[in-house]
N, C-alpha and C positions, 0 to 999 in steps of 0.2 A: 775452580781453575778456569781461566778464560780459554776459549778455544783458539788454538793457533791459527792465525790467518795465513793461508797459503799465499806466498808471494808469486805473482804471475811471472812466468818466464818471458824472456825477451821475445821468443818465438810466438808465444801466446798473445802478447800485446800487439805484435805486428799483425798477427792473423785477425785479431778483433778490429784493428784499425782498417785493414783491407776490407773486411766483412762489412763494416758500416759504411765505408766509402762507396763500395759497389752498390749497396742498397740505396744510398742517397742519390748517386748518379742515375741509377736505373729509374728512380721515381721523378727525378728533376728533368730528364731529357725525354724527348718524344721519338727520336729516331736513333736507330742503332745499325751500325755496319759490322758484319762479321768478317774478320780478316784472318788470313793464314800467314803466320810469320816464319814458316820454315825457311832456313838458309838466310835469314835476314840478320845482319850483324848488329851488335849492341850499339855501335856508332850510328848506324842507320836509324835504329829505334829512337835514340835520343834526339836526333835531328827531326824525326817525324813528330815526336811529342811536342817539341818546341814550335813547329809549324802549326800543329793542331791547336795549340793554346791560342795562337794568333787569330784563329777563326772560331774560338770558343767551342772547340770540340775536345773530347776527353777520352784517352785510351786506357783501357784496363786490361792488363795481361795477367794470366795466372792459371793455376790448375783448374780444370773443368769441375772436378769434384767439389772444390772449395767454392767456385762460382755458383754451382747448382745449390749447394747447401745454404749459402748466404741468401740467394734469391728466393728459394723455397721458404726460408724462415720469414722473410719480410712479407710474403704473401699469405702466410698462414694466419687464420683468424685467431686472435688471442683467446685463450681459454683460462678460466679462473685457476686452473691447476698449474699454469705456466709460471716459471719464476720471474719472468719479465711482464707479467700480466698488467700490473699497475702502470708500468712505464708505457705500455703500448695500447691499452684499451681505448684511450680517447683519441689517438691519432691514427689508428689502423684504417687503411683504405685498401681494398683489393685492387690490384693493378693488372689489367689485362695484357699490357705490354710485356710485363715480366713473364707471364705465362708463355707468350710467344717466344721470348728469349730462351726460356727453359727447354722448349721443344727443339731448339736449333743447336744447343750446345753439344757438339760432337768433335772429337779429335782435338788437335792442337789449335784451338780457336781463340782469338782475342776479340775484344769488343771495342768499338769506337762509338761514343755517344755524341749526338749533336742535335741542336734544335734548328740548325740551319740546313743548307742544301747539302745532301750527301755527295753530290757531284763535286763540290769543293773539297770534301774530305778525300774523295778518290784522287783528285788532282794532286793533293799533297802526297799521297802514297806513290803515285806515278812519278813524282818529281825526285824522290829519294831512291836512287838506283845505284847498285854497284855492279860493274862488269864482272863476268865470271868466265874463267877458261872452260874449254871443253874437257871433261874428264872421261877417261876410258870407262865404259860400262854405264855411263849416265844416259838417260833417254833424252834425246834432243827436243827441247821445247819448240824449236822452229828450224827452218832450213838454214844451212850455212854455205856461203859461197866465198870463193877466193877470187880476187880481181886479177885481170891480166896485168902484165908488166913486171918490172924488176922486183925480185924478192930480197935482194941484198945478201943472198946466200951464195957460197962458192960452189963451183962445179962438183966438188967431192960429195955434195949432199943430194945429187940428182936422184939417187935410188929412192929417197923418200917420196918423190913425185911419181917415179915410175911405178912403184908398188900400188899407188892409188890411181894409175892410169891417167895421169895429168900430163898433157903435152908441154914440153919446155924447150927452150933453146938457150944457148950460152951467148950472152952479149957483154962485151967488156969484162970478161972473167966473172960474170955473175949469172945466176940462173934467172931466166925470164919466163914467165908463164905466158903461153901463146894466146889462149882464149880464157875469158872468165869461166869459172866452172863451179857448179854446185856440188860440194863433196858430201854433204849430209842433208838428208830430208827430215822434215818434222817427224817425231816419233821413232827415228832410227836409234838403235843402241850404238853409241860411239865406240869405235875400235881404237886400240892403242896406237895404230898407225895414223889415224885421223887426228887423234889428240896430239900426238908428237909433232905432226906437221903444222897444225894450227899454233902450237906453242912456239915452234921455230919461227913462224911468220909473225909472232906477237899479235895474233888475232884472238881477242876474247869475245866470242860471238854471242854469249848469252848474258842475261842480266838477272840479278836477284832483286826482287822488290816485294813489298808486302802485298 
């Protein structure tokens, strides 16, 4: 009887394609940038990919365990007992760059490979930004100030400002802020009152980028 050939699952095929793509890219490019993609939307990611392609840079995202396994495998010396020994024995070259990558793979990390200037890659990442509101409980990445002048809010909402100790006056039936005021310092934990006020003023003080 012939041995039944196990049909590869869709997931397995995808995994193998990813595996060999990462190995190929890691050997073809000389520079790699480690990036953190927390809070970055998928729309931002596709924009970033498109812009990276224009400067011949390539981003690989994925689970660290899979990246580690793939990169360790390509750097392992072929042994006659390996099932892929024949396929690899003549092309194997140890790659010291890959070892460096392996040491850095921690947490939710993505890799961007490039043979060009990494400054250009960073410029792409900095250009794809989405504004984010202040959320209660979040740690402020930077200070937040509110400008002086009309807020467009009616006098009934004065208490929002009073609670935060912000001086206001009423001009033409609207609340006006007397002096510009910093209401949040970097590293502050944002309070529900601060978040509500910024939301009312339509101020989205932070930004998410890769």
